[in-house]
MINUMI-680802 format. One line per field, with one value per atom (N, C-alpha, C): x, y, z; residue number from 1; residue in three letters; atom name. Coordinates in Angstrom, 1 decimal. Layout:
<rs>
east	[X;...]
north	[Y;...]
up	[Z;...]
num	[NUM;...]
residu	[ALA;...]
atome	[CA;...]
</rs>
This chain:
<rs>
east	[63.2;63.2;63.1;64.3;64.3;64.5;64.2;64.1;62.9;62.2;61.2;61.3;60.2;60.4;59.0;58.8;57.8;58.1;57.2;57.4;56.4;56.6;55.6;56.2;55.3;55.3;54.8;56.0;55.8;55.2;55.2;54.7;53.1;52.7;51.1;50.7;51.5;51.3;50.5;50.9;50.3;51.2;51.0;52.0;52.2;53.2;53.5;53.0;52.0;51.5;52.1;52.5;52.7;54.2;55.1;56.7;57.0;58.1;58.8;60.0;60.3;61.4;62.4;63.5;64.3;65.4;65.6;66.6;67.8;69.1;70.3;71.3;72.1;73.2;74.4;75.4;76.8;77.5;78.0;78.4;79.9;80.9;82.0;82.2;82.4;82.6;81.0;80.0;78.9;77.7;76.5;75.1;74.5;73.9;73.0;71.6;70.6;69.2;68.6;68.0;67.4;66.0;65.5;64.0;63.4;62.2;61.6;60.1;59.6;58.3;57.8;56.4;55.9;55.0;55.1;54.5;53.0;52.3;51.0;50.3;48.9;48.2;48.7;49.5;49.9;51.2;51.8;53.3;54.3;53.8;54.6;54.9;56.0;56.2;56.3;55.0;54.9;54.8;55.5;56.5;57.9;58.8;59.9;61.1;61.6;62.6;62.4;62.2;61.7;63.0;64.2;65.4;66.6;67.4;68.6;69.8;70.3;71.2;72.4;73.0;74.3;74.6;75.7;75.8;76.7;76.5;77.0;76.4;76.7;76.0;74.8;73.8;72.6;72.1;71.4;71.0;69.4;68.6;67.3;67.0;66.6;66.4;65.0;64.6;63.1;63.1;62.4;62.1;61.0;61.4;60.3;60.0;60.7;60.2;58.8;58.7;57.2;56.2;56.5;55.4;55.0;56.1;55.9;55.2;55.6;55.1;53.6;53.1;51.7;50.8;51.5;50.9;50.9;51.7;51.9;52.7;53.8;54.5;56.0;56.4;58.0;58.7;59.9;60.6;62.2;63.1;64.4;65.2;64.7;65.5;64.6;65.5;64.8;64.7;65.6;65.5;66.2;65.9;66.5;67.2;68.5;69.3;69.6;69.3;69.8;70.6;72.0;72.9;73.1;72.9;73.0;73.8;74.5;75.1;74.2;74.3;73.8;74.7;75.0;75.8;75.3;74.2;73.5;72.1;72.3;71.2;70.1;70.1;68.8;68.1;68.6;67.9;66.8;65.7;64.9;65.5;65.5;65.9;64.8;64.2;63.1;63.8;63.7;64.4;63.3;62.7;61.7;62.2;61.6;61.8;60.8;61.3;60.3;60.9;59.8;60.0;59.3;59.9;59.2;59.9;59.3;59.9;61.3;61.7;63.1;64.0;63.5;64.4;64.0;64.6;64.2;65.1;64.6;65.2;64.8;65.9;65.7;66.3;65.9;66.3;66.1;66.8;66.4;65.3;64.3;63.0;63.0;61.9;61.6;60.5]
north	[79.6;79.3;77.9;77.1;75.7;75.2;73.9;73.2;72.6;72.6;72.1;71.5;70.8;70.1;69.6;69.3;68.7;67.8;67.1;66.2;66.3;66.8;66.9;65.7;64.5;63.6;64.2;64.4;65.0;64.2;63.0;62.0;62.0;62.3;62.3;63.9;64.7;66.1;66.5;65.7;65.6;65.5;66.0;65.8;64.4;63.9;62.4;62.4;61.6;61.4;60.0;60.1;58.8;58.5;59.4;59.0;59.1;58.4;58.6;59.4;60.3;61.2;61.4;61.4;61.4;62.7;63.4;64.5;64.1;64.2;63.9;65.2;65.4;66.4;65.5;65.9;65.3;65.5;64.4;64.4;63.8;64.4;63.7;63.1;61.6;60.9;60.1;60.3;59.8;60.8;60.4;61.1;60.8;61.9;61.9;62.4;61.4;61.7;62.8;63.7;64.9;64.9;64.1;64.4;63.4;62.9;61.9;62.4;62.0;62.3;61.6;61.7;61.2;62.3;62.3;63.4;63.2;64.4;64.6;64.5;64.8;64.8;65.9;66.9;67.7;67.7;66.3;66.0;66.8;67.3;68.3;67.4;67.6;66.9;68.3;68.3;69.7;69.4;69.8;70.5;69.4;70.0;69.1;69.4;70.7;71.0;72.5;72.8;74.4;75.2;74.7;75.5;74.7;75.4;74.5;74.6;73.5;73.6;74.4;74.0;74.8;74.7;75.6;75.4;73.8;73.3;72.2;71.5;70.4;69.9;68.8;68.8;68.2;67.2;66.3;65.4;65.1;65.1;64.8;63.5;62.2;61.0;60.9;60.3;60.2;58.5;58.0;56.6;56.3;56.6;56.6;55.3;54.2;52.7;52.4;52.5;52.1;52.8;54.3;54.9;54.4;54.2;54.0;52.4;51.5;50.3;50.4;51.3;51.2;51.8;52.6;52.9;52.0;51.0;49.8;50.4;51.2;51.9;51.2;50.7;50.4;51.6;51.7;52.8;52.5;53.2;53.0;53.2;54.1;54.6;54.2;53.4;53.0;54.2;55.1;56.3;57.4;58.6;59.7;60.5;60.8;61.6;62.8;63.9;65.4;65.8;66.2;66.7;68.2;69.1;70.5;71.2;72.3;73.0;74.1;74.4;75.5;76.2;77.5;78.4;79.2;79.7;80.6;80.0;79.4;78.6;79.3;80.7;81.3;81.5;81.2;81.3;80.1;80.3;79.0;78.3;77.2;76.3;75.4;75.5;74.5;73.9;72.6;71.8;70.8;71.1;70.3;69.2;68.1;67.1;66.9;66.9;66.8;65.6;64.7;62.9;62.4;61.6;60.6;59.3;58.5;56.9;56.7;57.5;57.3;58.4;59.4;60.8;61.6;62.6;63.5;64.7;65.9;67.2;67.9;68.6;69.7;70.9;71.7;73.1;73.7;74.8;75.6;76.6;76.3;76.8;78.1;78.5;79.6;79.3]
up	[98.4;97.0;96.4;96.7;96.5;95.2;94.9;93.8;93.5;92.0;91.7;90.4;90.0;88.8;88.3;87.2;86.6;85.4;84.8;83.6;82.7;81.4;80.1;79.4;79.2;78.3;76.9;76.2;74.8;73.7;74.0;73.0;73.3;74.3;74.6;74.8;74.9;75.2;76.4;77.4;78.8;79.8;80.9;82.1;82.5;83.1;83.2;84.6;85.0;86.4;87.0;88.3;88.9;88.7;88.3;88.2;89.6;90.1;91.2;91.0;91.8;91.6;92.9;92.7;93.9;93.6;94.7;94.7;95.6;94.9;95.7;95.6;96.7;96.5;96.6;95.9;95.7;97.0;97.6;98.9;99.0;98.7;98.7;97.2;97.6;96.1;95.9;96.7;96.4;96.4;96.6;96.7;97.9;98.3;99.6;99.3;99.6;99.2;100.0;99.4;100.1;100.2;99.2;99.1;98.0;98.3;97.2;96.9;96.0;95.9;94.6;94.3;93.1;92.3;90.9;90.2;90.4;90.6;90.7;89.2;89.2;87.9;86.8;87.5;86.9;86.3;86.7;86.3;87.3;88.5;89.4;90.7;91.6;92.8;93.6;94.5;95.2;96.6;97.6;97.3;97.3;96.4;96.3;97.4;97.3;98.3;98.3;99.7;99.7;100.0;100.7;100.9;100.6;99.7;99.2;100.5;100.9;101.9;101.7;100.4;100.2;98.8;98.3;96.9;96.6;95.4;95.1;93.6;93.8;92.4;93.1;92.3;92.9;91.4;91.8;90.7;91.2;90.0;90.0;89.2;90.0;89.2;89.0;87.8;87.5;87.0;87.7;87.3;86.4;85.1;84.1;83.7;83.8;83.2;83.7;85.0;85.3;84.5;84.5;83.9;82.4;81.6;80.3;80.4;81.3;81.4;81.6;82.4;83.1;81.8;80.6;79.6;78.5;78.9;77.6;76.6;76.8;75.9;75.9;74.9;75.0;75.1;75.9;76.3;76.4;76.0;76.1;77.3;78.1;79.1;80.5;81.4;82.6;83.7;83.6;84.3;83.8;84.2;83.6;84.9;84.7;85.8;85.4;86.1;85.5;86.8;86.3;87.5;87.0;88.0;87.9;88.8;88.6;89.7;90.2;91.6;92.5;92.9;92.2;93.0;94.0;93.7;94.7;95.4;96.4;96.9;97.2;97.4;97.7;96.4;95.2;94.1;93.8;93.1;92.9;91.6;91.7;90.5;90.1;88.8;88.2;87.3;87.2;86.4;85.9;84.8;84.1;83.2;82.9;82.0;80.9;79.7;78.6;78.3;78.0;78.0;77.1;76.1;75.5;75.4;74.9;75.2;74.7;73.5;73.2;73.1;74.0;74.1;75.3;75.6;76.6;76.6;77.1;77.1;78.4;78.9;79.9;79.8;80.9;80.7;82.1;82.5;83.6;83.5;84.3;84.1;85.0;85.1;86.2;87.2]
num	[1;1;1;2;2;2;3;3;3;4;4;4;5;5;5;6;6;6;7;7;7;8;8;8;9;9;9;10;10;10;11;11;11;12;12;12;13;13;13;14;14;14;15;15;15;16;16;16;17;17;17;18;18;18;19;19;19;20;20;20;21;21;21;22;22;22;23;23;23;24;24;24;25;25;25;26;26;26;27;27;27;28;28;28;29;29;29;30;30;30;31;31;31;32;32;32;33;33;33;34;34;34;35;35;35;36;36;36;37;37;37;38;38;38;39;39;39;40;40;40;41;41;41;42;42;42;43;43;43;44;44;44;45;45;45;46;46;46;47;47;47;48;48;48;49;49;49;50;50;50;51;51;51;52;52;52;53;53;53;54;54;54;55;55;55;56;56;56;57;57;57;58;58;58;59;59;59;60;60;60;61;61;61;62;62;62;63;63;63;64;64;64;65;65;65;66;66;66;67;67;67;68;68;68;69;69;69;70;70;70;71;71;71;72;72;72;73;73;73;74;74;74;75;75;75;76;76;76;77;77;77;78;78;78;79;79;79;80;80;80;81;81;81;82;82;82;83;83;83;84;84;84;85;85;85;86;86;86;87;87;87;88;88;88;89;89;89;90;90;90;91;91;91;92;92;92;93;93;93;94;94;94;95;95;95;96;96;96;97;97;97;98;98;98;99;99;99;100;100;100;101;101;101;102;102;102;103;103;103;104;104;104;105;105;105;106;106;106;107;107;107;108;108;108;109;109;109;110;110;110]
residu	[MET;MET;MET;GLY;GLY;GLY;ILE;ILE;ILE;SER;SER;SER;THR;THR;THR;HIS;HIS;HIS;ILE;ILE;ILE;LEU;LEU;LEU;ASP;ASP;ASP;THR;THR;THR;SER;SER;SER;ARG;ARG;ARG;GLY;GLY;GLY;LYS;LYS;LYS;PRO;PRO;PRO;ALA;ALA;ALA;GLU;GLU;GLU;GLY;GLY;GLY;VAL;VAL;VAL;ALA;ALA;ALA;VAL;VAL;VAL;THR;THR;THR;LEU;LEU;LEU;PHE;PHE;PHE;ALA;ALA;ALA;GLN;GLN;GLN;ASP;ASP;ASP;GLY;GLY;GLY;SER;SER;SER;GLY;GLY;GLY;TRP;TRP;TRP;ARG;ARG;ARG;GLU;GLU;GLU;LEU;LEU;LEU;ALA;ALA;ALA;ARG;ARG;ARG;GLY;GLY;GLY;GLN;GLN;GLN;THR;THR;THR;ASN;ASN;ASN;ALA;ALA;ALA;ASP;ASP;ASP;GLY;GLY;GLY;ARG;ARG;ARG;VAL;VAL;VAL;LYS;LYS;LYS;PRO;PRO;PRO;PHE;PHE;PHE;LEU;LEU;LEU;ASP;ASP;ASP;THR;THR;THR;ILE;ILE;ILE;PRO;PRO;PRO;SER;SER;SER;ALA;ALA;ALA;GLY;GLY;GLY;VAL;VAL;VAL;TYR;TYR;TYR;ARG;ARG;ARG;ILE;ILE;ILE;GLU;GLU;GLU;PHE;PHE;PHE;ALA;ALA;ALA;VAL;VAL;VAL;ALA;ALA;ALA;SER;SER;SER;TYR;TYR;TYR;PHE;PHE;PHE;GLN;GLN;GLN;LYS;LYS;LYS;LEU;LEU;LEU;GLY;GLY;GLY;VAL;VAL;VAL;GLU;GLU;GLU;SER;SER;SER;PHE;PHE;PHE;TYR;TYR;TYR;PRO;PRO;PRO;HIS;HIS;HIS;VAL;VAL;VAL;ALA;ALA;ALA;ILE;ILE;ILE;ASP;ASP;ASP;PHE;PHE;PHE;HIS;HIS;HIS;VAL;VAL;VAL;LYS;LYS;LYS;VAL;VAL;VAL;PRO;PRO;PRO;SER;SER;SER;GLU;GLU;GLU;HIS;HIS;HIS;PHE;PHE;PHE;HIS;HIS;HIS;VAL;VAL;VAL;PRO;PRO;PRO;LEU;LEU;LEU;LEU;LEU;LEU;LEU;LEU;LEU;ASN;ASN;ASN;PRO;PRO;PRO;PHE;PHE;PHE;GLY;GLY;GLY;PHE;PHE;PHE;SER;SER;SER;THR;THR;THR;TYR;TYR;TYR;ARG;ARG;ARG;GLY;GLY;GLY;SER;SER;SER]
atome	[N;CA;C;N;CA;C;N;CA;C;N;CA;C;N;CA;C;N;CA;C;N;CA;C;N;CA;C;N;CA;C;N;CA;C;N;CA;C;N;CA;C;N;CA;C;N;CA;C;N;CA;C;N;CA;C;N;CA;C;N;CA;C;N;CA;C;N;CA;C;N;CA;C;N;CA;C;N;CA;C;N;CA;C;N;CA;C;N;CA;C;N;CA;C;N;CA;C;N;CA;C;N;CA;C;N;CA;C;N;CA;C;N;CA;C;N;CA;C;N;CA;C;N;CA;C;N;CA;C;N;CA;C;N;CA;C;N;CA;C;N;CA;C;N;CA;C;N;CA;C;N;CA;C;N;CA;C;N;CA;C;N;CA;C;N;CA;C;N;CA;C;N;CA;C;N;CA;C;N;CA;C;N;CA;C;N;CA;C;N;CA;C;N;CA;C;N;CA;C;N;CA;C;N;CA;C;N;CA;C;N;CA;C;N;CA;C;N;CA;C;N;CA;C;N;CA;C;N;CA;C;N;CA;C;N;CA;C;N;CA;C;N;CA;C;N;CA;C;N;CA;C;N;CA;C;N;CA;C;N;CA;C;N;CA;C;N;CA;C;N;CA;C;N;CA;C;N;CA;C;N;CA;C;N;CA;C;N;CA;C;N;CA;C;N;CA;C;N;CA;C;N;CA;C;N;CA;C;N;CA;C;N;CA;C;N;CA;C;N;CA;C;N;CA;C;N;CA;C;N;CA;C;N;CA;C;N;CA;C;N;CA;C;N;CA;C;N;CA;C;N;CA;C;N;CA;C;N;CA;C;N;CA;C;N;CA;C;N;CA;C;N;CA;C;N;CA;C;N;CA;C;N;CA;C]
</rs>
């Protein structure tokens, strides 16, 4: 089932293409990188992580500064990090990012 994500640039009403995305798992007091990729024309990283190794806390980090720089748009956030709990690793976790230059929102999708 795994972990998936996508980014919608709500200021443009379009997917955010070309954003570097990194997935981490909390490992003791630090973070261990599990996967990395870049969003495609549909704003998705496919495949991101097909199998979740264990229950725990995970982080998806989106490097959004360069995305807005390419558009010539001033933005407030250099990156966005979303931390979330995985209690049942066999479930699918879709963690989308709704993004604009001065704000963002997320939710657990399907």
